[in-house]
All heavy atoms as an XYZ file, in Angstrom:
878
protein
N      17.503     16.161     42.488
C      16.988     15.166     43.375
C      15.471     15.020     43.147
O      15.010     13.870     43.278
C      17.294     15.585     44.923
C      18.878     15.619     44.914
C      16.644     14.736     45.854
C      19.507     14.271     44.802
N      14.781     16.043     43.028
C      13.299     15.989     42.802
C      12.966     15.163     41.592
O      12.132     14.297     41.650
C      12.663     17.326     42.708
N      13.680     15.300     40.507
C      13.493     14.515     39.303
C      13.815     13.065     39.568
O      13.170     12.254     39.042
C      14.341     15.072     38.118
C      13.854     16.275     37.531
C      14.533     16.784     36.405
C      13.859     18.156     35.745
N      14.572     18.418     34.547
N      14.902     12.763     40.282
C      15.198     11.439     40.680
C      14.142     10.704     41.370
O      13.730      9.559     41.191
C      16.553     11.318     41.282
C      17.027      9.977     41.832
C      17.273      9.048     40.551
C      18.369     10.105     42.548
N      13.570     11.343     42.389
C      12.517     10.814     43.224
C      11.280     10.584     42.403
O      10.638      9.575     42.461
C      12.199     11.831     44.424
C      13.362     11.837     45.485
C      10.858     11.417     45.096
C      13.124     12.923     46.505
N      10.978     11.542     41.519
C       9.838     11.349     40.622
C       9.969     10.139     39.625
O       9.099      9.444     39.470
C       9.644     12.637     39.879
O       8.528     12.489     38.910
N      11.217      9.970     39.171
C      11.573      8.892     38.256
C      11.417      7.609     38.970
O      10.838      6.553     38.488
C      12.867      9.031     37.685
C      13.264      7.873     36.882
C      12.945      7.767     35.486
C      14.193      6.914     37.303
C      13.349      6.741     34.697
C      14.578      5.859     36.437
C      14.000      5.758     35.155
O      14.379      4.624     34.396
N      11.969      7.420     40.115
C      11.900      6.206     40.934
C      10.514      5.907     41.154
O      10.022      4.714     41.086
C      12.825      6.265     42.189
C      14.200      6.360     41.852
C      12.530      5.195     43.153
C      15.168      6.576     43.027
N       9.757      6.900     41.698
C       8.305      6.613     42.010
C       7.535      6.200     40.764
O       6.768      5.290     40.915
C       7.786      7.922     42.587
C       6.277      7.692     42.976
O       6.053      6.753     43.713
O       5.424      8.568     42.592
N       7.764      6.676     39.583
C       6.981      6.301     38.366
C       7.442      5.013     37.902
O       6.635      4.225     37.460
C       7.197      7.425     37.320
C       6.254      8.540     37.396
C       6.337      9.469     36.156
N       7.622      9.419     35.393
C       8.624     10.296     35.646
N       8.560     11.256     36.625
N       9.685     10.204     34.927
N       8.766      4.767     37.873
C       9.429      3.589     37.200
C       9.436      2.372     38.033
O       9.295      1.252     37.605
C      10.763      3.932     36.614
O      10.692      5.176     35.963
C      11.317      2.963     35.776
N       9.804      2.605     39.338
C       9.878      1.482     40.266
C       9.077      1.676     41.606
O       9.668      1.737     42.671
C      11.344      1.243     40.621
C      12.293      1.111     39.414
C      13.090      2.141     39.024
C      12.293     -0.047     38.741
C      13.898      1.883     37.926
C      13.153     -0.341     37.621
C      13.930      0.793     37.221
O      14.738      0.680     36.157
N       7.782      1.818     41.496
C       6.982      2.179     42.755
C       7.120      1.142     43.820
O       7.243      1.574     44.984
C       5.570      2.240     42.094
C       5.523      1.462     40.909
C       6.934      1.622     40.327
N       7.225     -0.110     43.533
C       7.505     -1.133     44.573
C       8.763     -0.911     45.277
O       8.838     -1.028     46.524
C       7.320     -2.479     43.965
O       5.943     -2.800     43.496
N       9.829     -0.586     44.530
C      11.177     -0.528     45.088
C      11.155      0.830     45.976
O      11.637      0.688     47.067
C      12.212     -0.327     43.955
C      13.670      0.024     44.421
C      14.196     -1.118     45.091
C      14.528      0.313     43.158
N      10.491      1.927     45.503
C      10.485      3.020     46.278
C       9.792      2.756     47.671
O      10.192      3.208     48.695
C       9.745      4.170     45.546
N       8.680      2.052     47.563
C       7.901      1.860     48.785
C       8.622      1.014     49.730
O       8.754      1.242     50.963
C       6.537      1.182     48.404
C       5.816      0.873     49.651
C       4.437      0.127     49.358
O       4.009      0.099     48.193
O       3.881     -0.332     50.268
N       9.339     -0.052     49.236
C      10.046     -0.932     50.055
C      11.376     -0.322     50.739
O      11.549     -0.396     51.876
C      10.472     -2.204     49.286
C       9.224     -3.098     48.971
C      11.478     -2.996     50.083
C       9.494     -4.200     47.996
N      12.054      0.409     49.842
C      13.316      0.987     50.289
C      13.250      2.193     51.013
O      14.046      2.571     51.905
C      14.351      1.048     49.246
O      13.838      1.858     48.121
C      14.740     -0.302     48.672
N      12.306      3.154     50.600
C      12.327      4.484     51.060
C      11.026      4.786     51.921
O      10.888      5.779     52.559
C      12.393      5.526     50.009
C      13.573      5.378     49.141
C      13.332      5.346     47.739
C      14.774      5.270     49.709
C      14.587      5.224     46.890
C      15.897      5.066     48.880
C      15.793      5.061     47.402
N      10.035      3.895     51.806
C       8.719      4.173     52.450
C       8.287      3.507     53.651
O       7.282      3.779     54.289
N       9.322      2.657     54.110
C       8.991      1.910     55.402
C       9.695      2.481     56.466
O      10.889      2.873     56.485
C       9.480      0.422     55.138
C       8.805     -0.261     54.078
C       7.353     -0.343     54.216
O       6.776     -0.689     55.272
N       6.547     -0.078     53.260
N       9.044      2.640     57.580
C       9.757      3.306     58.811
C      10.735      2.277     59.429
O      11.631      2.757     60.148
C       8.564      3.442     59.858
C       7.412      2.717     59.324
C       7.642      2.521     57.800
N      10.662      1.009     59.175
C      11.758      0.170     59.516
C      11.626     -1.053     58.650
O      10.646     -1.422     57.886
C      11.452     -0.345     60.949
O      10.267     -1.211     61.048
N      12.818     -1.774     58.377
C      12.876     -2.874     57.459
C      14.118     -3.600     57.892
O      15.026     -3.125     58.554
C      12.875     -2.443     56.066
C      13.938     -1.334     55.708
C      15.241     -1.562     55.485
C      13.401     -0.031     55.778
C      16.090     -0.520     55.154
C      14.288      1.070     55.467
C      15.620      0.773     55.202
N      14.198     -4.928     57.608
C      15.258     -5.819     57.934
C      16.110     -6.068     56.651
O      15.593     -6.765     55.690
C      14.645     -7.036     58.572
C      15.736     -7.966     59.143
O      16.984     -7.610     59.002
O      15.512     -8.938     59.789
N      17.313     -5.553     56.656
C      18.227     -5.879     55.506
C      19.473     -6.618     55.982
O      20.478     -6.601     55.283
C      18.511     -4.512     54.734
C      19.147     -3.513     55.689
C      17.329     -4.065     54.025
C      19.680     -2.221     55.085
N      19.396     -7.166     57.094
C      20.548     -8.008     57.619
C      20.754     -9.092     56.688
O      19.826     -9.695     56.115
C      20.298     -8.437     59.053
C      20.429     -7.271     60.000
C      20.022     -7.723     61.332
N      18.530     -7.768     61.481
C      17.765     -8.113     62.517
N      18.355     -8.577     63.559
N      16.530     -8.133     62.461
N      21.933     -9.598     56.461
C      23.276     -9.097     57.045
C      23.936     -7.906     56.459
O      25.043     -7.485     56.747
C      24.087    -10.284     56.950
C      23.728    -10.931     55.739
C      22.201    -10.720     55.656
N      23.240     -7.347     55.447
C      23.955     -6.207     54.655
C      24.156     -5.025     55.529
O      25.037     -4.349     55.410
C      23.134     -5.756     53.530
N      23.246     -4.824     56.571
C      23.326     -3.701     57.387
C      22.768     -4.028     58.791
O      21.708     -4.630     58.898
C      22.601     -2.425     56.767
O      22.581     -1.342     57.733
N      23.310     -3.476     59.846
C      22.784     -3.714     61.222
C      21.658     -2.633     61.451
O      20.802     -2.881     62.312
C      23.902     -3.414     62.256
N      21.565     -1.614     60.671
C      20.621     -0.528     60.812
C      19.280     -1.014     60.144
O      19.194     -1.174     58.946
C      20.994      0.694     60.250
O      19.974      1.691     60.225
N      18.143     -1.073     60.895
C      16.921     -1.483     60.398
C      15.830     -0.409     60.579
O      14.712     -0.547     60.175
C      16.377     -2.837     60.994
O      16.282     -2.533     62.388
C      17.189     -3.938     60.690
N      16.307      0.741     61.205
C      15.336      1.877     61.382
C      15.667      2.899     60.355
O      16.767      3.291     60.179
C      15.443      2.452     62.721
C      15.198      1.369     63.850
C      14.446      3.617     62.963
C      13.754      0.800     63.773
N      14.575      3.378     59.628
C      14.822      4.396     58.604
C      15.359      5.667     59.292
O      14.940      6.038     60.386
C      13.497      4.841     58.018
C      13.724      5.550     56.679
N      14.003      6.899     56.630
C      13.580      5.290     55.367
C      14.136      7.276     55.444
N      13.825      6.254     54.675
N      16.357      6.219     58.728
C      17.005      7.421     59.296
C      16.271      8.632     59.410
O      16.670      9.751     59.997
C      18.511      7.775     58.715
O      18.276      7.953     57.335
N      15.237      8.725     58.654
C      14.319      9.964     58.657
C      13.224      9.815     59.626
O      12.295      9.132     59.561
C      13.740     10.174     57.317
O      12.781     11.348     57.427
N      13.429     10.518     60.771
C      12.327     10.456     61.851
C      11.058     11.076     61.413
O      10.005     10.824     61.864
C      12.849     11.171     63.129
O      13.144     12.538     62.890
N      11.218     11.903     60.407
C      10.035     12.556     59.697
C       9.167     11.508     59.094
O       7.902     11.602     59.350
C      10.549     13.575     58.678
C       9.363     14.579     58.154
C       9.018     15.485     59.266
C      10.120     15.421     56.976
N       9.620     10.488     58.433
C       8.915      9.410     57.898
C       8.176      8.699     59.023
O       7.001      8.387     58.857
C       9.845      8.521     57.123
C       9.110      7.257     56.516
C       8.220      7.620     55.427
C      10.206      6.264     55.959
N       8.830      8.368     60.103
C       8.288      7.601     61.153
C       7.183      8.472     61.900
O       6.363      7.937     62.437
C       9.379      7.260     62.178
C      10.336      6.239     61.501
C      11.247      5.642     62.656
N      11.932      6.571     63.503
C      13.107      7.208     63.126
N      13.710      6.876     62.061
N      13.648      7.964     63.999
N       7.310      9.756     61.877
C       6.349     10.583     62.707
C       5.177     10.986     61.966
O       4.254     11.580     62.441
C       7.128     11.831     63.144
O       7.448     12.692     62.172
N       5.167     10.884     60.565
C       4.083     11.306     59.773
C       3.593     10.194     58.715
O       3.622     10.409     57.544
C       4.441     12.561     58.985
C       4.781     13.753     59.859
C       5.227     14.984     59.098
N       4.144     15.841     58.822
C       4.299     17.203     58.923
N       5.404     17.702     59.210
N       3.206     17.840     58.613
N       3.197      9.096     59.399
C       2.840      7.977     58.531
C       1.498      8.369     57.682
O       0.689      9.082     58.220
C       2.537      6.870     59.479
C       2.242      7.608     60.853
C       3.106      8.830     60.764
N       1.432      7.927     56.473
C       0.401      8.301     55.570
C       0.518      9.638     54.921
O       0.096      9.852     53.795
N       1.396     10.462     55.409
C       1.613     11.839     54.699
C       2.890     11.639     53.922
O       2.984     11.965     52.775
C       1.665     12.893     55.781
C       2.084     14.236     55.021
C       2.244     15.474     56.024
O       2.225     15.194     57.185
O       2.412     16.564     55.490
N       4.037     11.170     54.556
C       5.235     11.026     53.928
C       5.193      9.602     53.339
O       5.184      8.609     53.993
C       6.423     11.095     54.861
C       6.465     12.400     55.714
C       7.772     10.951     54.080
C       6.670     13.710     54.811
N       5.183      9.535     51.987
C       5.069      8.257     51.291
C       6.379      7.608     51.152
O       6.603      6.412     51.423
C       4.438      8.509     49.901
C       3.046      8.850     49.962
C       2.374      9.070     48.581
O       2.906      9.758     47.758
O       1.330      8.467     48.463
N       7.454      8.394     51.006
C       8.930      7.877     51.119
C       9.822      8.996     51.323
O       9.585     10.239     50.888
C       9.258      6.866     50.057
C       9.348      7.371     48.663
C      10.465      8.081     48.136
C       8.299      7.146     47.770
C      10.515      8.451     46.856
C       8.391      7.579     46.407
C       9.417      8.302     45.921
N      10.998      8.652     51.884
C      12.019      9.734     52.202
C      13.361      9.055     51.890
O      13.629      7.904     52.112
C      11.845     10.116     53.549
N      14.306     10.018     51.595
C      15.694      9.580     51.379
C      16.524     10.715     52.004
O      16.418     11.752     51.636
C      16.036      9.339     49.965
C      17.444      9.072     49.677
C      17.762      7.600     50.356
C      19.230      7.252     50.148
N      20.080      7.449     51.300
N      17.307     10.292     53.031
C      18.251     11.131     53.664
C      19.752     10.973     53.004
O      19.993      9.957     52.475
C      18.335     10.839     55.155
O      18.730      9.615     55.405
C      16.964     11.170     55.866
N      20.447     11.975     53.199
C      21.939     11.897     52.775
C      22.677     13.021     53.559
O      22.120     13.888     54.103
N      24.012     12.765     53.416
C      24.956     13.755     53.978
C      26.312     13.677     53.166
O      26.758     12.684     52.848
C      25.284     13.396     55.454
C      26.334     14.330     56.027
C      26.077     15.517     56.417
C      27.684     13.786     56.004
C      27.081     16.378     56.896
C      28.694     14.552     56.516
C      28.414     15.921     56.924
N      26.755     14.866     52.879
C      28.152     15.075     52.447
C      28.635     16.309     53.076
O      27.853     17.166     53.496
C      28.264     15.190     50.943
O      27.685     16.381     50.472
C      27.692     14.000     50.132
N      29.967     16.477     53.215
C      30.476     17.621     53.798
C      30.093     18.836     53.094
O      29.795     19.953     53.638
C      32.025     17.550     53.950
C      32.451     16.538     54.948
O      31.831     16.307     56.004
N      33.601     15.950     54.701
N      30.160     18.755     51.720
C      29.782     19.939     50.896
C      28.241     20.272     50.983
O      27.890     21.480     51.011
C      30.196     19.667     49.388
C      30.055     20.799     48.400
C      30.856     22.000     48.870
C      30.513     20.391     47.004
N      27.314     19.304     50.924
C      25.922     19.569     50.750
C      25.274     19.560     52.169
O      24.160     20.114     52.341
C      25.270     18.343     49.951
N      25.937     19.115     53.171
C      25.332     19.018     54.528
C      24.300     17.954     54.549
O      24.290     17.070     53.837
N      23.457     18.013     55.526
C      22.451     17.025     55.675
C      21.239     17.373     54.761
O      20.734     18.466     54.695
C      21.810     16.956     57.206
C      22.889     16.277     58.002
C      22.544     16.461     59.470
N      23.493     15.674     60.356
C      24.793     16.045     60.512
N      25.227     17.210     60.021
N      25.526     15.278     61.377
N      20.829     16.327     54.010
C      19.873     16.503     52.947
C      18.656     15.511     53.113
O      18.801     14.561     53.794
C      20.515     16.201     51.600
S      21.923     17.261     51.263
N      17.550     15.941     52.513
C      16.420     15.153     52.643
C      15.577     15.300     51.417
O      15.299     16.478     51.033
C      15.545     15.533     53.901
C      14.236     14.907     54.103
C      14.304     13.367     54.241
C      13.483     15.461     55.286
N      15.102     14.281     50.812
C      14.076     14.354     49.744
C      12.929     13.489     50.105
O      13.119     12.360     50.696
N      11.649     14.034     49.937
C      10.541     13.292     50.231
C       9.416     13.310     49.267
O       9.467     14.253     48.369
C       9.852     13.778     51.607
C      10.871     13.635     52.838
C       9.236     15.091     51.380
N       8.702     12.353     49.180
C       7.420     12.389     48.328
C       6.221     12.328     49.466
O       6.286     11.410     50.221
C       7.174     11.081     47.462
C       5.931     11.240     46.666
C       5.841     10.140     45.715
C       4.542     10.130     44.985
N       3.794      8.972     45.046
N       5.413     13.307     49.425
C       4.426     13.384     50.429
C       3.119     13.620     49.823
O       2.937     14.158     48.826
C       4.766     14.605     51.384
N       2.096     13.147     50.539
C       0.703     13.313     50.181
C       0.184     14.463     50.980
O       0.145     14.335     52.300
C      -0.086     12.019     50.463
C      -1.512     12.076     49.822
C      -1.544     12.224     48.380
C      -2.262     10.719     50.193
N      -0.145     15.622     50.383
C      -0.685     16.812     51.074
C      -2.008     17.084     50.543
O      -2.212     17.484     49.382
C       0.289     17.968     50.850
C      -0.382     19.186     51.456
C       1.583     17.756     51.350
N      -3.098     16.663     51.315
C      -4.475     16.808     50.768
C      -4.579     15.683     49.742
O      -4.328     14.546     49.967
N      -5.041     16.196     48.573
C      -5.177     15.329     47.442
C      -4.040     15.465     46.464
O      -4.039     15.016     45.421
C      -6.389     15.678     46.569
C      -7.766     15.464     47.508
O      -7.728     14.700     48.317
O      -8.759     16.149     47.088
N      -2.926     16.171     46.950
C      -1.798     16.332     46.022
C      -0.619     15.466     46.388
O      -0.288     15.460     47.716
C      -1.539     17.876     46.043
C      -2.633     18.670     45.592
N      -2.815     19.009     44.281
C      -3.516     19.380     46.349
C      -3.880     19.720     44.203
N      -4.343     20.022     45.364
N       0.074     15.035     45.470
C       1.429     14.358     45.629
C       2.444     15.338     45.513
O       2.575     15.865     44.331
C       1.466     13.159     44.831
O       2.671     12.318     45.128
N       3.296     15.582     46.501
C       4.337     16.502     46.229
C       5.717     16.054     46.509
O       5.937     15.016     47.344
C       4.159     17.748     47.358
C       2.831     18.521     47.273
C       2.724     19.461     48.370
C       2.714     19.162     45.886
N       6.799     16.533     45.921
C       8.007     16.157     46.128
C       8.781     17.455     46.841
O       8.720     18.496     46.201
C       8.784     15.668     44.882
C       8.160     14.461     44.358
C      10.397     15.584     45.192
C       8.683     13.915     43.021
N       9.573     17.244     47.917
C      10.193     18.272     48.557
C      11.696     17.897     48.832
O      12.011     16.711     49.025
N      12.500     18.783     48.693
C      13.957     18.531     48.877
C      14.600     19.613     49.730
O      14.423     20.820     49.566
C      14.693     18.497     47.540
C      16.183     18.188     47.581
C      14.103     17.461     46.568
N      15.387     19.195     50.646
C      16.139     20.122     51.526
C      17.651     19.828     51.389
O      18.022     18.617     51.456
C      15.730     19.964     53.040
C      16.571     20.776     53.971
C      14.297     20.383     53.194
N      18.459     20.795     51.255
C      19.863     20.646     51.167
C      20.566     21.619     52.238
O      20.018     22.665     52.464
C      20.493     21.099     49.844
C      20.088     20.179     48.603
C      19.197     20.638     47.705
C      20.687     19.006     48.403
C      18.967     19.799     46.607
C      20.411     18.097     47.472
C      19.505     18.561     46.536
N      21.629     21.233     52.764
C      22.510     22.130     53.514
C      22.097     22.277     54.947
O      22.543     23.200     55.609
N      21.339     21.422     55.540
C      20.974     21.587     56.907
C      22.216     21.167     57.812
O      22.993     20.374     57.410
C      19.775     20.693     57.312
N      22.324     21.872     58.913
C      23.422     21.620     59.779
C      23.128     20.348     60.705
O      24.123     19.870     61.285
C      23.714     22.782     60.701
C      24.277     23.971     59.910
O      24.949     23.773     58.913
O      24.026     25.202     60.243
N      21.834     20.015     60.895
C      21.620     18.861     61.853
C      20.362     18.241     61.160
O      19.589     18.692     60.414
C      21.291     19.433     63.142
O      20.126     20.084     63.231
N      20.196     16.902     61.658
C      18.970     16.234     61.361
C      17.721     16.906     61.758
O      16.758     17.015     61.052
C      18.977     14.807     61.925
C      20.173     13.945     61.376
O      20.651     14.325     60.319
O      20.284     12.779     61.995
N      17.721     17.496     62.966
C      16.598     18.346     63.511
C      16.304     19.483     62.619
O      15.150     19.764     62.329
C      16.837     18.725     64.876
N      17.270     20.253     62.146
C      17.040     21.281     61.246
C      16.477     20.922     59.918
O      15.569     21.527     59.511
C      18.331     22.140     61.080
C      18.154     23.321     60.120
C      19.525     24.031     59.735
O      20.577     23.409     60.067
O      19.394     24.977     59.030
N      17.078     19.792     59.488
C      16.594     19.355     58.084
C      15.094     18.863     58.156
O      14.349     19.309     57.417
C      17.419     18.038     57.771
C      17.013     17.341     56.497
C      17.673     16.090     56.462
N      17.250     15.172     57.478
C      17.813     14.026     57.973
N      19.005     13.672     57.343
N      17.364     13.321     58.916
N      14.682     18.216     59.268
C      13.354     17.837     59.495
C      12.420     19.049     59.640
O      11.321     19.115     59.196
C      13.214     16.789     60.627
C      13.858     15.568     60.179
O      13.957     15.155     59.025
N      14.248     14.762     61.173
N      12.901     20.042     60.503
C      12.130     21.239     60.716
C      11.779     21.908     59.344
O      10.766     22.538     59.173
C      12.778     22.105     61.703
C      12.077     23.374     61.982
C      12.900     24.249     62.986
C      12.150     25.489     63.420
N      12.883     26.393     64.235
N      12.832     22.108     58.641
C      12.634     22.838     57.290
C      11.653     22.042     56.406
O      10.790     22.695     55.925
C      14.011     23.024     56.579
C      13.761     23.537     55.193
C      14.943     23.968     57.328
N      11.706     20.753     56.395
C      10.853     20.035     55.638
C       9.339     20.050     56.176
O       8.443     20.213     55.464
C      11.258     18.530     55.479
C      10.348     17.740     54.618
S      10.198     18.399     52.851
C      11.763     17.992     52.267
N       9.243     20.061     57.477
C       7.980     20.252     58.184
C       7.349     21.631     57.669
O       6.109     21.719     57.324
C       8.033     20.091     59.638
C       7.882     18.746     60.153
C       7.636     18.771     61.655
N       8.332     17.895     62.425
C       9.718     17.822     62.714
N      10.477     18.598     62.188
N      10.161     16.828     63.475
N       8.110     22.626     57.700
C       7.679     23.956     57.294
C       7.234     24.021     55.826
O       6.167     24.505     55.491
C       8.783     24.909     57.455
O       9.055     25.034     58.936
C       8.338     26.305     57.034
N       8.057     23.364     54.975
C       7.629     23.324     53.507
C       6.344     22.541     53.273
O       5.461     22.950     52.621
C       8.846     22.455     52.731
C      10.059     23.389     52.656
C       8.301     22.174     51.283
C      11.268     22.561     52.115
N       6.107     21.420     54.005
C       4.857     20.659     53.909
C       3.727     21.388     54.485
O       2.666     21.431     53.900
C       5.051     19.280     54.481
C       6.057     18.318     53.892
C       6.230     17.086     54.579
C       5.595     18.036     52.419
N       3.897     22.131     55.606
C       2.824     22.902     56.193
C       2.431     24.004     55.344
O       1.265     24.264     55.104
C       3.262     23.420     57.551
O       3.617     22.191     58.444
C       2.243     24.258     58.253
N       3.419     24.743     54.776
C       3.128     25.855     53.848
C       2.494     25.377     52.635
O       1.553     25.992     52.052
C       4.358     26.676     53.597
C       4.865     27.428     54.777
C       6.113     28.361     54.645
O       6.473     28.530     53.461
O       6.454     28.896     55.646
N       2.869     24.203     52.109
C       2.254     23.648     50.783
C       0.809     23.373     51.149
O      -0.104     23.597     50.305
C       3.043     22.406     50.340
N       0.510     22.747     52.284
C      -0.838     22.438     52.693
C      -1.721     23.596     52.702
O      -2.923     23.618     52.237
C      -0.868     21.622     54.020
N      -1.157     24.731     53.361
C      -1.875     25.961     53.423
C      -2.112     26.476     52.052
O      -3.230     27.090     51.773
C      -1.212     27.004     54.320
N      -1.183     26.407     51.101
C      -1.303     26.993     49.785
C      -2.308     26.184     48.982
O      -2.975     26.890     48.115
C       0.032     27.051     49.122
N      -2.353     24.970     49.264
C      -3.342     24.033     48.521
C      -4.758     23.988     49.048
O      -5.630     23.322     48.582
C      -2.615     22.737     48.384
C      -1.409     22.499     47.566
C      -0.806     21.243     47.809
C      -1.633     22.851     46.066
N      -4.872     24.587     50.236
C      -6.323     24.622     50.854
C      -7.094     25.689     50.232
O      -6.710     26.816     50.230
C      -6.106     24.773     52.382
O      -5.284     23.750     52.984
C      -7.571     24.873     52.872
N      -8.289     25.295     49.618
C      -9.128     26.300     48.917
C      -9.598     27.407     50.102
O      -9.922     26.999     51.110
C     -10.257     25.492     48.482
C      -9.951     24.051     48.549
C      -8.792     23.973     49.465
N      -9.589     28.647     49.521
C     -10.000     29.625     50.388
C     -11.260     30.325     49.735
O     -11.153     30.636     48.518
C      -8.907     30.707     50.504
O      -7.748     29.975     51.109
C      -9.362     31.885     51.410
N     -12.250     30.482     50.460
C     -13.486     31.071     49.926
C     -13.378     32.520     50.018
O     -13.278     33.071     51.203
C     -14.642     30.555     50.655
C     -16.030     31.033     50.007
C     -17.214     30.403     50.648
O     -17.174     29.475     51.335
N     -18.400     30.966     50.287
N     -13.408     33.258     48.921
C     -13.232     34.662     48.961
C     -14.579     35.423     49.180
O     -14.727     36.412     49.839
C     -12.419     35.163     47.705
C     -11.045     34.550     47.701
C     -12.336     36.663     47.657
C     -10.288     34.777     46.401
N     -15.639     34.989     48.375
C     -16.898     35.569     48.448
C     -17.863     34.335     48.759
O     -17.720     33.286     48.379
C     -17.219     36.266     47.239
C     -16.446     37.525     47.012
C     -17.275     35.445     45.994
N     -19.032     34.751     49.334
C     -20.044     33.729     49.527
C     -20.973     33.830     48.323
O     -21.142     34.865     47.705
C     -20.768     34.109     50.802
C     -20.006     33.907     52.167
C     -20.876     34.227     53.299
O     -21.948     34.805     53.146
N     -20.281     33.941     54.494
N     -21.565     32.690     47.979
C     -22.427     32.569     46.815
C     -23.589     33.554     46.946
O     -24.083     34.024     45.990
C     -22.930     31.109     46.622
N     -24.048     33.805     48.168
C     -25.215     34.734     48.431
C     -24.877     36.096     48.370
O     -25.735     37.024     48.175
C     -25.868     34.405     49.703
O     -24.940     34.738     50.729
N     -23.638     36.425     48.280
C     -23.142     37.845     48.126
C     -22.553     37.973     46.767
O     -21.292     37.827     46.629
C     -22.246     38.206     49.259
C     -22.885     38.098     50.629
O     -24.075     38.333     50.739
N     -22.057     37.957     51.533
N     -23.193     38.454     45.719
C     -22.565     38.555     44.416
C     -21.417     39.661     44.428
O     -21.419     40.573     45.280
C     -23.658     39.059     43.465
C     -24.700     39.578     44.437
C     -24.518     38.856     45.733
N     -20.442     39.439     43.660
C     -19.314     40.431     43.595
C     -19.831     41.644     42.839
O     -20.461     41.634     41.793
C     -18.194     39.790     42.714
C     -16.992     40.743     42.544
C     -17.664     38.460     43.384
N     -19.584     42.778     43.462
C     -20.021     44.159     42.832
C     -19.439     44.313     41.457
O     -18.308     44.002     41.296
C     -19.684     45.075     43.785
C     -18.795     44.466     44.848
C     -18.771     43.036     44.639
N     -20.253     44.892     40.606
C     -19.637     45.184     39.274
C     -18.868     46.535     39.434
O     -19.322     47.533     40.064
C     -20.817     45.426     38.279
O     -21.677     44.311     38.270
C     -20.339     45.738     36.896
N     -17.663     46.508     38.907
C     -16.877     47.811     39.062
C     -17.540     48.880     38.232
O     -18.151     48.662     37.230
C     -15.563     47.455     38.450
C     -15.572     46.027     38.018
C     -17.005     45.463     38.273
N     -17.277     50.084     38.692
C     -18.007     51.382     38.060
C     -17.341     51.554     36.667
O     -16.371     51.189     36.253
C     -17.711     52.535     38.928
C     -16.677     51.993     39.972
C     -16.614     50.574     39.820
């Protein structure tokens, strides 16, 4: 799924933005639904660049996203959630932990040189 998201983003960026990156869109008469089914996309504009939800009995509720975390573009995938809320909570955790891992941490100050080992 992550490779598919990456391929669509690289090969068809306009298609990805139109179909997966809009919180709402009008595709009538093909479908009466015009609200993206991922509330995560609607609740985090600017961070979630696009999202694709899915469900099968075997895989459960699934979600693939392309997100901008700091200066980094990340792809996250969740499989097997029992509910939409659980699926979104897991993805929020993934993105939050990714942001923390990508945030530079200062270990020593420039004015305090690292001691030379004996």
